[in-house]
N, C-alpha and C positions, 0 to 999 in steps of 0.2 A: 485727686483734686482737679476740678475742671479748670481749663485754661483761663476762664473768665474771672477766677479768683485772684489772678495775678494783679496786684494793685499798684504796680510800678507806675510812677508819674511820667507823663510825657509820651505815653503810648509806645514805650520801648518794647522791643521783642523780648518775650519772656525766656528766661533760662530754664533748662530742664535737666533732669536726670532720668536716664532710661535703663530699666532692668533688661540686660541683654539676654537673660534666660527666657523671660516672658514677653519682652518687647513692651512692657507697661511703661508709659511715659508719666513721670511725676513732675508736675508743675509746682513752682514755689509761690508762696503768697506774695513775696517781694523778691525782686532780683537782688543778688548779692551786691553790696556796695563796692566790693573789690575782691580780687583773688590773687594768690601768690603762686608762681611756678618756680620750682628749684630743681637742681640736678647736681649730683656729686659724682666725681670721677675718682678712681683709685690710681695713685701713682706710687712708684717705688724709687727710693733714693739708692743709687749705687755709688759708693765712695770712690773718688779718684785721687790717688796720691799726688800731693803737691798742688791741688786746685782748691779754690775757696768754695766752689759750688759743686755739689754732687751731680752725677749724671742721672737724669730723671727718666725713667721708663714708664710707659703707660701700661697699666695692668688690666683694668676693665672699666666700662662705663656703667654708671648707676642709672636706675630708672628715673624719669622725671616725676616729681611729685607736685600735687596741687593742694592748697589749703584755702578754704573759704568758710564764711559764716553766713548762715541763712536765718532770717528773722520771720517769726510767725506771731500774729496777734488776732485773737478772736474775741476781744473785749466787746466790740459792738454787737456781736451775735450772742454774747454771754454763753459761749459754747466752749467745751473742753478743747484746748488747743491741740491736744494729742490726737484729735480726730484728723488733723492735717499732717502730723509728723509721724504717725505710726507706719506709713508707707516707706518712710526713709529707713526705719529700723529693720524692715524686712530685707534691706539691701546688705545688712551686716550679719544676717542669720543664714545658716546652712539651708540650701534649697533642698527640702526633703524629697521633692519630685525627681531630683537627679542624683540621689545617693546611689553609689555603685552597689549592685545587688550581691556581688561576690565579696568585696572588701568591706562593705558597710560604711565606706567613707564618702563624705560629701563636702561641699564647699559653698560659701556664699556666691552669689552671682557676680559676674563682671558687669560694669555699668559704663554708661557714656554720658559725660557732662557736655551739654551743647548750649552754646549761646552765640548767636550770630555766626561768624566764621570759625569759632572755636569748637572743635570736636575732639574731646579727650576721652579715649577708651582706657578704662582703668578698673582697679579694684579699690574698695574702701578699706583703708588700713586702720582708721580709728574714727569714732564719732562720739560726741558728747552733747548733752542737751541741758541748758541752763534755764530754769524757770524763774521769771522775774516779776510776775503779776498773778494774783490769785483772786478768786471770787470770795464772797463772804463765807461760802461753804468749803473753801479750800481747793476749789477746782482751778487748775492752772489755765490762765488765759493768754499769757504771753511768754515767749521763750526765744532763745537763740541756740542754733544748732551748729556746732563746729564740726566740719567734715574734712578729713584728710584722705586724699586719693593718690594712688600710685599707678603710673603708666603700666598698661597691660598689653603685651604684644604676643600673639600666637607664634609658637616656634615653627619656622618654615622647614626645619629639619628635625622632626621629633625623634628619629631613630638615634640621633647623636653621632652618626657616622660622619667622618670628614668628607667634604665635597671633593670630587675629583678635579684636578687642575688640567686645563687645556693650554696653559701658557708655555712659552718657549723654554727649553732647558737653560739652566743657569750658566752664565758666561763669566768666567773669572776675570778680575781686573787686578793689575799689579800696582800697588801704591808706591809713590815716590817719597823721598825723605820728608818727614814732617807734614805729610798730607793729612787733611782733616776729612772726617766722614761727611760733614755737611757740604763739602765741595764735590763729593761723589754722589750722594743721595739726592734724589729729585725733590724730596720733602722730608720734614722731621720724622714722620712715621717710618719712612724707608731707612732713615739714618739709624734709628733704634733697632730695626730689624736686622740691618747689616751688621751692627755691632754685636748683637746677640748671636747671630748665625756664625760669626767668625771669631767668637770668644775674645773680643777686643775690650780691654779694660778702660783705655783712655781714647775716646773717639776724637779727641782734639789733636792727637799725635800718633798716627799710625806708623809703625816701623817700616822703613824702606824695604821693598821687596816682598811685602806681605801680599799674598794672593787672596783677593776678596771675592766672595760670591755675592753678587749684587742683585740678582734676579730671583 
């Protein structure tokens, strides 16, 4: 769709989706009215005897997701609205040009949602199209397309091998009676790491004389 078809009022910069396999830029007929970003992290509760609140440890971070609704209307042209939305459906189909010759496996392309300073490199996890207006012959003229995208980041270490460490060797620290790990660690993430590395069940009360590896 040509950029001139973006009908957003006020001359706002048009939002786009780019197929990162082909670099094809898909302009929308209207800019989205809004979009939603969300992220979920996984945490694990470790019970602590005699405490009201469990010791919470971070497990892993989830990808950022985006949801938006795109609107298309071809009533004035009396033209099938799917003429403008078919390009979006190609973004959720396997790219046959990049199917692995050995395994026969392929995948849909990664995409980039761009609007102003927002650049969201992602994959489309779901898409649905709701037709709301039809011609006398039953041709769809208006629709809303709901798109869900998930953050896509290339793996900087595809081999999966652990990175070598150049840090200084661990220096043991001896705890005094009733000392808490949050008084030893420089930040909460260090506190959790110290507790796990030293098999400490109650980070709020470290036994006196415990030698801790803090680096």
